[in-house]
Structures are given as C-alpha cells and as structure tokens.
LUMPA-261337 format. One record per residue: residue number from 1; residue in three letters; chain; x, z, y negated of N, C-alpha, C in turn. Coordinates in nm, 2 decimals, decimal comma, padded with zeros to 4 digits, always signed. Layout:
# residues N
<k:NUM	r:ALA	c:A	n_X:X	n_Z:Z	n_Y:Y	ca_X:X	ca_Z:Z	ca_Y:Y	c_X:X	c_Z:Z	c_Y:Y> $
...
END
This chain:
# residues 115
<k:1	r:GLN	c:A	n_X:+08,77	n_Z:+06,85	n_Y:-02,98	ca_X:+08,78	ca_Z:+06,78	ca_Y:-03,09	c_X:+08,67	c_Z:+06,74	c_Y:-03,18> $
<k:2	r:VAL	c:A	n_X:+08,64	n_Z:+06,74	n_Y:-03,30	ca_X:+08,52	ca_Z:+06,75	ca_Y:-03,37	c_X:+08,52	c_Z:+06,61	c_Y:-03,44> $
<k:3	r:GLN	c:A	n_X:+08,43	n_Z:+06,55	n_Y:-03,47	ca_X:+08,40	ca_Z:+06,44	ca_Y:-03,56	c_X:+08,32	c_Z:+06,48	c_Y:-03,65> $
<k:4	r:LEU	c:A	n_X:+08,35	n_Z:+06,43	n_Y:-03,76	ca_X:+08,28	ca_Z:+06,43	ca_Y:-03,87	c_X:+08,24	c_Z:+06,30	c_Y:-03,96> $
<k:5	r:VAL	c:A	n_X:+08,10	n_Z:+06,27	n_Y:-03,99	ca_X:+08,08	ca_Z:+06,17	ca_Y:-04,02	c_X:+08,00	c_Z:+06,20	c_Y:-04,16> $
<k:6	r:GLU	c:A	n_X:+08,06	n_Z:+06,11	n_Y:-04,29	ca_X:+08,01	ca_Z:+06,14	ca_Y:-04,43	c_X:+07,90	c_Z:+06,04	c_Y:-04,45> $
<k:7	r:SER	c:A	n_X:+07,83	n_Z:+06,05	n_Y:-04,53	ca_X:+07,70	ca_Z:+05,97	ca_Y:-04,59	c_X:+07,66	c_Z:+05,99	c_Y:-04,72> $
<k:8	r:GLY	c:A	n_X:+07,60	n_Z:+05,90	n_Y:-04,78	ca_X:+07,54	ca_Z:+05,92	ca_Y:-04,92	c_X:+07,61	c_Z:+05,87	c_Y:-05,04> $
<k:9	r:GLY	c:A	n_X:+07,74	n_Z:+05,83	n_Y:-05,02	ca_X:+07,81	ca_Z:+05,81	ca_Y:-05,14	c_X:+07,76	c_Z:+05,69	c_Y:-05,22> $
<k:10	r:GLY	c:A	n_X:+07,82	n_Z:+05,64	n_Y:-05,32	ca_X:+07,76	ca_Z:+05,52	ca_Y:-05,38	c_X:+07,81	c_Z:+05,52	c_Y:-05,54> $
<k:11	r:LEU	c:A	n_X:+07,72	n_Z:+05,43	n_Y:-05,61	ca_X:+07,76	ca_Z:+05,42	ca_Y:-05,77	c_X:+07,65	c_Z:+05,48	c_Y:-05,79> $
<k:12	r:VAL	c:A	n_X:+07,64	n_Z:+05,54	n_Y:-05,94	ca_X:+07,56	ca_Z:+05,64	ca_Y:-06,01	c_X:+07,60	c_Z:+05,62	c_Y:-06,14> $
<k:13	r:ARG	c:A	n_X:+07,51	n_Z:+05,64	n_Y:-06,22	ca_X:+07,52	ca_Z:+05,60	ca_Y:-06,37	c_X:+07,55	c_Z:+05,79	c_Y:-06,44> $
<k:14	r:PRO	c:A	n_X:+07,62	n_Z:+05,81	n_Y:-06,54	ca_X:+07,66	ca_Z:+05,95	ca_Y:-06,59	c_X:+07,50	c_Z:+06,01	c_Y:-06,61> $
<k:15	r:GLY	c:A	n_X:+07,50	n_Z:+06,12	n_Y:-06,54	ca_X:+07,42	ca_Z:+06,21	ca_Y:-06,55	c_X:+07,33	c_Z:+06,21	c_Y:-06,42> $
<k:16	r:GLY	c:A	n_X:+07,34	n_Z:+06,12	n_Y:-06,34	ca_X:+07,27	ca_Z:+06,10	ca_Y:-06,23	c_X:+07,29	c_Z:+06,18	c_Y:-06,14> $
<k:17	r:SER	c:A	n_X:+07,23	n_Z:+06,18	n_Y:-06,00	ca_X:+07,26	ca_Z:+06,25	ca_Y:-05,89	c_X:+07,28	c_Z:+06,20	c_Y:-05,76> $
<k:18	r:LEU	c:A	n_X:+07,38	n_Z:+06,26	n_Y:-05,69	ca_X:+07,36	ca_Z:+06,19	ca_Y:-05,52	c_X:+07,38	c_Z:+06,28	c_Y:-05,44> $
<k:19	r:ARG	c:A	n_X:+07,35	n_Z:+06,27	n_Y:-05,34	ca_X:+07,33	ca_Z:+06,37	ca_Y:-05,23	c_X:+07,42	c_Z:+06,31	c_Y:-05,12> $
<k:20	r:LEU	c:A	n_X:+07,52	n_Z:+06,40	n_Y:-05,06	ca_X:+07,61	ca_Z:+06,37	ca_Y:-04,96	c_X:+07,59	c_Z:+06,45	c_Y:-04,84> $
<k:21	r:SER	c:A	n_X:+07,59	n_Z:+06,38	n_Y:-04,72	ca_X:+07,57	ca_Z:+06,45	ca_Y:-04,58	c_X:+07,68	c_Z:+06,43	c_Y:-04,50> $
<k:22	r:CYS	c:A	n_X:+07,74	n_Z:+06,53	n_Y:-04,43	ca_X:+07,84	ca_Z:+06,54	ca_Y:-04,32	c_X:+07,78	c_Z:+06,57	c_Y:-04,19> $
<k:23	r:THR	c:A	n_X:+07,77	n_Z:+06,47	n_Y:-04,10	ca_X:+07,71	ca_Z:+06,57	ca_Y:-03,98	c_X:+07,82	c_Z:+06,56	c_Y:-03,88> $
<k:24	r:ALA	c:A	n_X:+07,82	n_Z:+06,69	n_Y:-03,83	ca_X:+07,93	ca_Z:+06,74	ca_Y:-03,73	c_X:+07,87	c_Z:+06,71	c_Y:-03,59> $
<k:25	r:SER	c:A	n_X:+07,98	n_Z:+06,68	n_Y:-03,51	ca_X:+07,98	ca_Z:+06,67	ca_Y:-03,34	c_X:+07,93	c_Z:+06,80	c_Y:-03,28> $
<k:26	r:GLN	c:A	n_X:+07,94	n_Z:+06,90	n_Y:-03,34	ca_X:+07,94	ca_Z:+07,04	ca_Y:-03,29	c_X:+07,85	c_Z:+07,10	c_Y:-03,35> $
<k:27	r:ASN	c:A	n_X:+07,81	n_Z:+07,25	n_Y:-03,28	ca_X:+07,73	ca_Z:+07,32	ca_Y:-03,37	c_X:+07,78	c_Z:+07,39	c_Y:-03,47> $
<k:28	r:VAL	c:A	n_X:+07,72	n_Z:+07,37	n_Y:-03,59	ca_X:+07,79	ca_Z:+07,43	ca_Y:-03,74	c_X:+07,85	c_Z:+07,57	c_Y:-03,72> $
<k:29	r:PHE	c:A	n_X:+07,78	n_Z:+07,64	n_Y:-03,64	ca_X:+07,83	ca_Z:+07,82	ca_Y:-03,60	c_X:+07,96	c_Z:+07,79	c_Y:-03,55> $
<k:30	r:SER	c:A	n_X:+08,02	n_Z:+07,68	n_Y:-03,48	ca_X:+08,13	ca_Z:+07,70	ca_Y:-03,40	c_X:+08,23	c_Z:+07,71	c_Y:-03,54> $
<k:31	r:PHE	c:A	n_X:+08,23	n_Z:+07,66	n_Y:-03,65	ca_X:+08,30	ca_Z:+07,64	ca_Y:-03,76	c_X:+08,32	c_Z:+07,78	c_Y:-03,85> $
<k:32	r:GLU	c:A	n_X:+08,43	n_Z:+07,82	n_Y:-03,89	ca_X:+08,47	ca_Z:+07,90	ca_Y:-03,95	c_X:+08,43	c_Z:+07,87	c_Y:-04,11> $
<k:33	r:THR	c:A	n_X:+08,46	n_Z:+07,77	n_Y:-04,13	ca_X:+08,43	ca_Z:+07,73	ca_Y:-04,28	c_X:+08,35	c_Z:+07,58	c_Y:-04,26> $
<k:34	r:MET	c:A	n_X:+08,29	n_Z:+07,52	n_Y:-04,37	ca_X:+08,24	ca_Z:+07,39	ca_Y:-04,37	c_X:+08,27	c_Z:+07,36	c_Y:-04,54> $
<k:35	r:GLU	c:A	n_X:+08,35	n_Z:+07,26	n_Y:-04,58	ca_X:+08,38	ca_Z:+07,22	ca_Y:-04,70	c_X:+08,38	c_Z:+07,08	c_Y:-04,75> $
<k:36	r:TRP	c:A	n_X:+08,37	n_Z:+07,05	n_Y:-04,89	ca_X:+08,38	ca_Z:+06,95	ca_Y:-04,91	c_X:+08,51	c_Z:+06,94	c_Y:-05,02> $
<k:37	r:HIS	c:A	n_X:+08,55	n_Z:+06,84	n_Y:-05,02	ca_X:+08,71	ca_Z:+06,82	ca_Y:-05,11	c_X:+08,69	c_Z:+06,67	c_Y:-05,16> $
<k:38	r:ARG	c:A	n_X:+08,74	n_Z:+06,65	n_Y:-05,27	ca_X:+08,74	ca_Z:+06,52	ca_Y:-05,35	c_X:+08,89	c_Z:+06,45	c_Y:-05,36> $
<k:39	r:GLN	c:A	n_X:+08,89	n_Z:+06,35	n_Y:-05,37	ca_X:+09,03	ca_Z:+06,32	ca_Y:-05,44	c_X:+08,98	c_Z:+06,16	c_Y:-05,52> $
<k:40	r:ALA	c:A	n_X:+09,05	n_Z:+06,19	n_Y:-05,66	ca_X:+09,03	ca_Z:+06,09	ca_Y:-05,72	c_X:+09,16	c_Z:+05,98	c_Y:-05,74> $
<k:41	r:PRO	c:A	n_X:+09,18	n_Z:+05,88	n_Y:-05,75	ca_X:+09,31	ca_Z:+05,80	ca_Y:-05,77	c_X:+09,41	c_Z:+05,83	c_Y:-05,84> $
<k:42	r:GLY	c:A	n_X:+09,52	n_Z:+05,88	n_Y:-05,79	ca_X:+09,63	ca_Z:+05,92	ca_Y:-05,86	c_X:+09,64	c_Z:+06,05	c_Y:-05,89> $
<k:43	r:LYS	c:A	n_X:+09,54	n_Z:+06,12	n_Y:-05,82	ca_X:+09,54	ca_Z:+06,29	ca_Y:-05,83	c_X:+09,53	c_Z:+06,35	c_Y:-05,67> $
<k:44	r:GLN	c:A	n_X:+09,54	n_Z:+06,46	n_Y:-05,68	ca_X:+09,56	ca_Z:+06,55	ca_Y:-05,56	c_X:+09,41	c_Z:+06,57	c_Y:-05,52> $
<k:45	r:ARG	c:A	n_X:+09,40	n_Z:+06,59	n_Y:-05,37	ca_X:+09,28	ca_Z:+06,62	ca_Y:-05,33	c_X:+09,26	c_Z:+06,78	c_Y:-05,37> $
<k:46	r:GLU	c:A	n_X:+09,13	n_Z:+06,79	n_Y:-05,41	ca_X:+09,09	ca_Z:+06,93	ca_Y:-05,46	c_X:+08,94	c_Z:+06,98	c_Y:-05,41> $
<k:47	r:LEU	c:A	n_X:+08,92	n_Z:+07,12	n_Y:-05,36	ca_X:+08,83	ca_Z:+07,18	ca_Y:-05,33	c_X:+08,72	c_Z:+07,17	c_Y:-05,39> $
<k:48	r:VAL	c:A	n_X:+08,59	n_Z:+07,12	n_Y:-05,35	ca_X:+08,51	ca_Z:+07,11	ca_Y:-05,45	c_X:+08,39	c_Z:+07,24	c_Y:-05,41> $
<k:49	r:ALA	c:A	n_X:+08,34	n_Z:+07,23	n_Y:-05,28	ca_X:+08,25	ca_Z:+07,36	ca_Y:-05,26	c_X:+08,30	c_Z:+07,39	c_Y:-05,10> $
<k:50	r:SER	c:A	n_X:+08,27	n_Z:+07,54	n_Y:-05,10	ca_X:+08,30	ca_Z:+07,57	ca_Y:-04,95	c_X:+08,18	c_Z:+07,66	c_Y:-04,88> $
<k:51	r:PHE	c:A	n_X:+08,15	n_Z:+07,66	n_Y:-04,76	ca_X:+08,03	ca_Z:+07,72	ca_Y:-04,71	c_X:+08,10	c_Z:+07,78	c_Y:-04,59> $
<k:52	r:PRO	c:A	n_X:+08,12	n_Z:+07,93	n_Y:-04,59	ca_X:+08,17	ca_Z:+08,00	ca_Y:-04,49	c_X:+08,11	c_Z:+08,04	c_Y:-04,37> $
<k:53	r:ARG	c:A	n_X:+08,10	n_Z:+08,07	n_Y:-04,24	ca_X:+08,00	ca_Z:+08,11	ca_Y:-04,14	c_X:+07,94	c_Z:+08,21	c_Y:-04,19> $
<k:54	r:TRP	c:A	n_X:+08,02	n_Z:+08,33	n_Y:-04,26	ca_X:+07,97	ca_Z:+08,42	ca_Y:-04,29	c_X:+07,99	c_Z:+08,45	c_Y:-04,45> $
<k:55	r:GLY	c:A	n_X:+07,95	n_Z:+08,52	n_Y:-04,52	ca_X:+07,96	ca_Z:+08,53	ca_Y:-04,69	c_X:+07,91	c_Z:+08,42	c_Y:-04,79> $
<k:56	r:SER	c:A	n_X:+07,97	n_Z:+08,45	n_Y:-04,90	ca_X:+07,91	ca_Z:+08,36	ca_Y:-05,02	c_X:+07,94	c_Z:+08,22	c_Y:-05,00> $
<k:57	r:ARG	c:A	n_X:+07,87	n_Z:+08,13	n_Y:-05,05	ca_X:+07,93	ca_Z:+08,01	ca_Y:-05,06	c_X:+08,01	c_Z:+08,01	c_Y:-05,21> $
<k:58	r:ARG	c:A	n_X:+08,10	n_Z:+07,91	n_Y:-05,19	ca_X:+08,21	ca_Z:+07,91	ca_Y:-05,32	c_X:+08,19	c_Z:+07,77	c_Y:-05,39> $
<k:59	r:TYR	c:A	n_X:+08,25	n_Z:+07,76	n_Y:-05,51	ca_X:+08,26	ca_Z:+07,61	ca_Y:-05,58	c_X:+08,38	c_Z:+07,63	c_Y:-05,69> $
<k:60	r:ALA	c:A	n_X:+08,41	n_Z:+07,49	n_Y:-05,70	ca_X:+08,53	ca_Z:+07,50	ca_Y:-05,80	c_X:+08,45	c_Z:+07,53	c_Y:-05,94> $
<k:61	r:ASP	c:A	n_X:+08,53	n_Z:+07,57	n_Y:-06,05	ca_X:+08,48	ca_Z:+07,57	ca_Y:-06,18	c_X:+08,40	c_Z:+07,42	c_Y:-06,21> $
<k:62	r:PHE	c:A	n_X:+08,44	n_Z:+07,35	n_Y:-06,20	ca_X:+08,39	ca_Z:+07,21	ca_Y:-06,22	c_X:+08,26	c_Z:+07,16	c_Y:-06,15> $
<k:63	r:ALA	c:A	n_X:+08,25	n_Z:+07,22	n_Y:-06,09	ca_X:+08,13	ca_Z:+07,21	ca_Y:-05,99	c_X:+08,01	c_Z:+07,33	c_Y:-05,99> $
<k:64	r:GLU	c:A	n_X:+08,06	n_Z:+07,44	n_Y:-06,05	ca_X:+07,96	ca_Z:+07,54	ca_Y:-06,04	c_X:+07,82	c_Z:+07,54	c_Y:-06,16> $
<k:65	r:GLY	c:A	n_X:+07,71	n_Z:+07,54	n_Y:-06,08	ca_X:+07,60	ca_Z:+07,51	ca_Y:-06,15	c_X:+07,57	c_Z:+07,35	c_Y:-06,18> $
<k:66	r:ARG	c:A	n_X:+07,62	n_Z:+07,24	n_Y:-06,11	ca_X:+07,59	ca_Z:+07,15	ca_Y:-06,11	c_X:+07,59	c_Z:+07,09	c_Y:-05,97> $
<k:67	r:PHE	c:A	n_X:+07,67	n_Z:+07,16	n_Y:-05,85	ca_X:+07,66	ca_Z:+07,10	ca_Y:-05,76	c_X:+07,60	c_Z:+07,24	c_Y:-05,64> $
<k:68	r:LEU	c:A	n_X:+07,56	n_Z:+07,18	n_Y:-05,54	ca_X:+07,48	ca_Z:+07,26	ca_Y:-05,45	c_X:+07,55	c_Z:+07,24	c_Y:-05,31> $
<k:69	r:ILE	c:A	n_X:+07,58	n_Z:+07,32	n_Y:-05,23	ca_X:+07,63	ca_Z:+07,31	ca_Y:-05,09	c_X:+07,55	c_Z:+07,36	c_Y:-04,99> $
<k:70	r:SER	c:A	n_X:+07,48	n_Z:+07,31	n_Y:-04,92	ca_X:+07,38	ca_Z:+07,38	ca_Y:-04,81	c_X:+07,41	c_Z:+07,32	c_Y:-04,65> $
<k:71	r:ARG	c:A	n_X:+07,36	n_Z:+07,41	n_Y:-04,57	ca_X:+07,39	ca_Z:+07,37	ca_Y:-04,42	c_X:+07,26	c_Z:+07,37	c_Y:-04,35> $
<k:72	r:ASP	c:A	n_X:+07,25	n_Z:+07,28	n_Y:-04,24	ca_X:+07,12	ca_Z:+07,26	ca_Y:-04,15	c_X:+07,17	c_Z:+07,29	c_Y:-04,04> $
<k:73	r:ILE	c:A	n_X:+07,14	n_Z:+07,43	n_Y:-03,98	ca_X:+07,19	ca_Z:+07,42	ca_Y:-03,86	c_X:+07,09	c_Z:+07,34	c_Y:-03,74> $
<k:74	r:THR	c:A	n_X:+07,01	n_Z:+07,28	n_Y:-03,78	ca_X:+06,91	ca_Z:+07,22	ca_Y:-03,69	c_X:+06,95	c_Z:+07,07	c_Y:-03,66> $
<k:75	r:LYS	c:A	n_X:+07,04	n_Z:+07,04	n_Y:-03,75	ca_X:+07,10	ca_Z:+06,89	ca_Y:-03,75	c_X:+07,24	c_Z:+06,91	c_Y:-03,78> $
<k:76	r:ASN	c:A	n_X:+07,28	n_Z:+07,00	n_Y:-03,77	ca_X:+07,45	ca_Z:+07,01	ca_Y:-03,78	c_X:+07,53	c_Z:+06,93	c_Y:-03,89> $
<k:77	r:THR	c:A	n_X:+07,45	n_Z:+06,97	n_Y:-03,99	ca_X:+07,54	ca_Z:+06,90	ca_Y:-04,15	c_X:+07,54	c_Z:+07,00	c_Y:-04,24> $
<k:78	r:VAL	c:A	n_X:+07,63	n_Z:+06,98	n_Y:-04,35	ca_X:+07,67	ca_Z:+07,03	ca_Y:-04,47	c_X:+07,64	c_Z:+06,91	c_Y:-04,55> $
<k:79	r:ASP	c:A	n_X:+07,55	n_Z:+06,95	n_Y:-04,65	ca_X:+07,53	ca_Z:+06,82	ca_Y:-04,78	c_X:+07,56	c_Z:+06,91	c_Y:-04,88> $
<k:80	r:LEU	c:A	n_X:+07,59	n_Z:+06,78	n_Y:-04,99	ca_X:+07,64	ca_Z:+06,85	ca_Y:-05,12	c_X:+07,54	c_Z:+06,76	c_Y:-05,22> $
<k:81	r:GLN	c:A	n_X:+07,49	n_Z:+06,85	n_Y:-05,27	ca_X:+07,37	ca_Z:+06,77	ca_Y:-05,36	c_X:+07,49	c_Z:+06,81	c_Y:-05,49> $
<k:82	r:MET	c:A	n_X:+07,48	n_Z:+06,69	n_Y:-05,56	ca_X:+07,55	ca_Z:+06,65	ca_Y:-05,69	c_X:+07,48	c_Z:+06,62	c_Y:-05,83> $
<k:83	r:ASN	c:A	n_X:+07,45	n_Z:+06,67	n_Y:-05,92	ca_X:+07,38	ca_Z:+06,69	ca_Y:-06,03	c_X:+07,47	c_Z:+06,66	c_Y:-06,17> $
<k:84	r:SER	c:A	n_X:+07,41	n_Z:+06,58	n_Y:-06,26	ca_X:+07,46	ca_Z:+06,57	ca_Y:-06,38	c_X:+07,63	c_Z:+06,52	c_Y:-06,37> $
<k:85	r:LEU	c:A	n_X:+07,62	n_Z:+06,42	n_Y:-06,30	ca_X:+07,76	ca_Z:+06,35	ca_Y:-06,26	c_X:+07,80	c_Z:+06,28	c_Y:-06,38> $
<k:86	r:GLN	c:A	n_X:+07,95	n_Z:+06,27	n_Y:-06,38	ca_X:+08,03	ca_Z:+06,23	ca_Y:-06,48	c_X:+08,13	c_Z:+06,12	c_Y:-06,45> $
<k:87	r:PRO	c:A	n_X:+08,17	n_Z:+06,04	n_Y:-06,50	ca_X:+08,27	ca_Z:+05,96	ca_Y:-06,44	c_X:+08,39	c_Z:+06,04	c_Y:-06,38> $
<k:88	r:ASP	c:A	n_X:+08,43	n_Z:+06,17	n_Y:-06,44	ca_X:+08,55	ca_Z:+06,23	ca_Y:-06,36	c_X:+08,52	c_Z:+06,29	c_Y:-06,25> $
<k:89	r:ASP	c:A	n_X:+08,39	n_Z:+06,24	n_Y:-06,19	ca_X:+08,34	ca_Z:+06,31	ca_Y:-06,07	c_X:+08,38	c_Z:+06,20	c_Y:-05,97> $
<k:90	r:SER	c:A	n_X:+08,43	n_Z:+06,07	n_Y:-06,00	ca_X:+08,44	ca_Z:+05,97	ca_Y:-05,94	c_X:+08,55	c_Z:+05,97	c_Y:-05,84> $
<k:91	r:GLY	c:A	n_X:+08,55	n_Z:+05,95	n_Y:-05,71	ca_X:+08,66	ca_Z:+05,99	ca_Y:-05,63	c_X:+08,59	c_Z:+05,95	c_Y:-05,45> $
<k:92	r:VAL	c:A	n_X:+08,70	n_Z:+06,00	n_Y:-05,38	ca_X:+08,65	ca_Z:+05,97	ca_Y:-05,25	c_X:+08,63	c_Z:+06,13	c_Y:-05,20> $
<k:93	r:TYR	c:A	n_X:+08,49	n_Z:+06,14	n_Y:-05,15	ca_X:+08,46	ca_Z:+06,30	ca_Y:-05,11	c_X:+08,48	c_Z:+06,30	c_Y:-04,95> $
<k:94	r:TYR	c:A	n_X:+08,54	n_Z:+06,41	n_Y:-04,92	ca_X:+08,57	ca_Z:+06,45	ca_Y:-04,77	c_X:+08,51	c_Z:+06,57	c_Y:-04,72> $
<k:95	r:CYS	c:A	n_X:+08,46	n_Z:+06,56	n_Y:-04,62	ca_X:+08,39	ca_Z:+06,69	ca_Y:-04,55	c_X:+08,50	c_Z:+06,73	c_Y:-04,43> $
<k:96	r:THR	c:A	n_X:+08,53	n_Z:+06,87	n_Y:-04,42	ca_X:+08,62	ca_Z:+06,93	ca_Y:-04,37	c_X:+08,56	c_Z:+07,05	c_Y:-04,30> $
<k:97	r:VAL	c:A	n_X:+08,61	n_Z:+07,06	n_Y:-04,18	ca_X:+08,56	ca_Z:+07,22	ca_Y:-04,11	c_X:+08,68	c_Z:+07,29	c_Y:-04,05> $
<k:98	r:ARG	c:A	n_X:+08,70	n_Z:+07,41	n_Y:-04,02	ca_X:+08,80	ca_Z:+07,47	ca_Y:-03,98	c_X:+08,75	c_Z:+07,52	c_Y:-03,83> $
<k:99	r:GLN	c:A	n_X:+08,78	n_Z:+07,50	n_Y:-03,74	ca_X:+08,75	ca_Z:+07,58	ca_Y:-03,61	c_X:+08,88	c_Z:+07,62	c_Y:-03,57> $
<k:100	r:GLY	c:A	n_X:+08,89	n_Z:+07,74	n_Y:-03,55	ca_X:+09,02	ca_Z:+07,80	ca_Y:-03,49	c_X:+09,11	c_Z:+07,77	c_Y:-03,58> $
<k:101	r:THR	c:A	n_X:+09,23	n_Z:+07,76	n_Y:-03,52	ca_X:+09,34	ca_Z:+07,73	ca_Y:-03,62	c_X:+09,34	c_Z:+07,59	c_Y:-03,65> $
<k:102	r:SER	c:A	n_X:+09,22	n_Z:+07,49	n_Y:-03,63	ca_X:+09,26	ca_Z:+07,37	ca_Y:-03,64	c_X:+09,15	c_Z:+07,32	c_Y:-03,75> $
<k:103	r:ASP	c:A	n_X:+09,19	n_Z:+07,23	n_Y:-03,85	ca_X:+09,09	ca_Z:+07,14	ca_Y:-03,95	c_X:+09,09	c_Z:+07,01	c_Y:-03,91> $
<k:104	r:TYR	c:A	n_X:+08,96	n_Z:+07,00	n_Y:-03,96	ca_X:+08,91	ca_Z:+06,82	ca_Y:-03,91	c_X:+08,83	c_Z:+06,77	c_Y:-04,02> $
<k:105	r:TRP	c:A	n_X:+08,86	n_Z:+06,67	n_Y:-04,03	ca_X:+08,82	ca_Z:+06,57	ca_Y:-04,15	c_X:+08,76	c_Z:+06,47	c_Y:-04,12> $
<k:106	r:GLY	c:A	n_X:+08,64	n_Z:+06,44	n_Y:-04,19	ca_X:+08,58	ca_Z:+06,33	ca_Y:-04,19	c_X:+08,68	c_Z:+06,20	c_Y:-04,26> $
<k:107	r:GLN	c:A	n_X:+08,62	n_Z:+06,06	n_Y:-04,24	ca_X:+08,69	ca_Z:+05,95	ca_Y:-04,31	c_X:+08,65	c_Z:+05,94	c_Y:-04,46> $
<k:108	r:GLY	c:A	n_X:+08,57	n_Z:+06,03	n_Y:-04,53	ca_X:+08,55	ca_Z:+06,01	ca_Y:-04,64	c_X:+08,45	c_Z:+05,94	c_Y:-04,71> $
<k:109	r:THR	c:A	n_X:+08,38	n_Z:+05,94	n_Y:-04,82	ca_X:+08,28	ca_Z:+05,84	ca_Y:-04,86	c_X:+08,30	c_Z:+05,83	c_Y:-05,03> $
<k:110	r:GLN	c:A	n_X:+08,28	n_Z:+05,69	n_Y:-05,07	ca_X:+08,33	ca_Z:+05,69	ca_Y:-05,19	c_X:+08,23	c_Z:+05,72	c_Y:-05,33> $
<k:111	r:VAL	c:A	n_X:+08,23	n_Z:+05,80	n_Y:-05,42	ca_X:+08,15	ca_Z:+05,82	ca_Y:-05,52	c_X:+08,22	c_Z:+05,77	c_Y:-05,65> $
<k:112	r:THR	c:A	n_X:+08,10	n_Z:+05,65	n_Y:-05,71	ca_X:+08,16	ca_Z:+05,63	ca_Y:-05,84	c_X:+08,05	c_Z:+05,66	c_Y:-05,96> $
<k:113	r:VAL	c:A	n_X:+08,12	n_Z:+05,72	n_Y:-06,06	ca_X:+08,01	ca_Z:+05,72	ca_Y:-06,18	c_X:+08,05	c_Z:+05,63	c_Y:-06,29> $
<k:114	r:SER	c:A	n_X:+07,97	n_Z:+05,54	n_Y:-06,30	ca_X:+08,01	ca_Z:+05,47	ca_Y:-06,41	c_X:+07,87	c_Z:+05,38	c_Y:-06,50> $
<k:115	r:SER	c:A	n_X:+07,88	n_Z:+05,38	n_Y:-06,62	ca_X:+07,79	ca_Z:+05,31	ca_Y:-06,65	c_X:+07,82	c_Z:+05,14	c_Y:-06,66> $
END
C-alpha cells in the first residue's frame, strides 16, 4: 500500500504562483509514473502533468509553459510548480502514482485563484 500526502495548496491572486508537493511512502523509483491531476467543481478530473520512471515528462496543453513537474528521489516527492495562475486553474489537485497494476491517489489539495 502506498500513501501519498499532498501539500502546498492555497489561495493565490491571478498571475501568481504556487508549488505543490506530494510525498510518497515508498521510493519513487518503485512507481511507473507519478502524476498530478486536478478537478474543478462540476468538471471531470483531468491530467495536469506526468513524470514517468523513464522517458519524458508530459503536460496538458493548458499546463505547457506554465507548470513544471519535478521529482526528488532523496525525499520521495513529486512537485508541481505552477506559474501565471488563472482562475480557471482553481480546483482540487491530486497526486497519483502507478505501481504495477495499482493506482494510488492522495487526498488532494485545494488551489483557489481569485482576486
């Protein structure tokens, strides 16, 4: 069983930045992928960014150029640096990892972009 704990959400003004962090209970190399997803009220959950064990990082179109996903193998974390935030970026952000055939999700952290 993998535990994931997200942190770093909050309220930010349009144009501002936030850094989300997800701490895993196991070594990050045990995961095929580490990802961030988000869900806005009334909308489906969507992929934001993906960090595979091997290969290139991937971003949703709306995140390209504004968000950066990174991994720290010494801390077992995957972070999401979000810049130039807009109100449409508001929602609950979830960290998820795939290990074998199992997917694990964190509890989510709220991001609110508002003036």
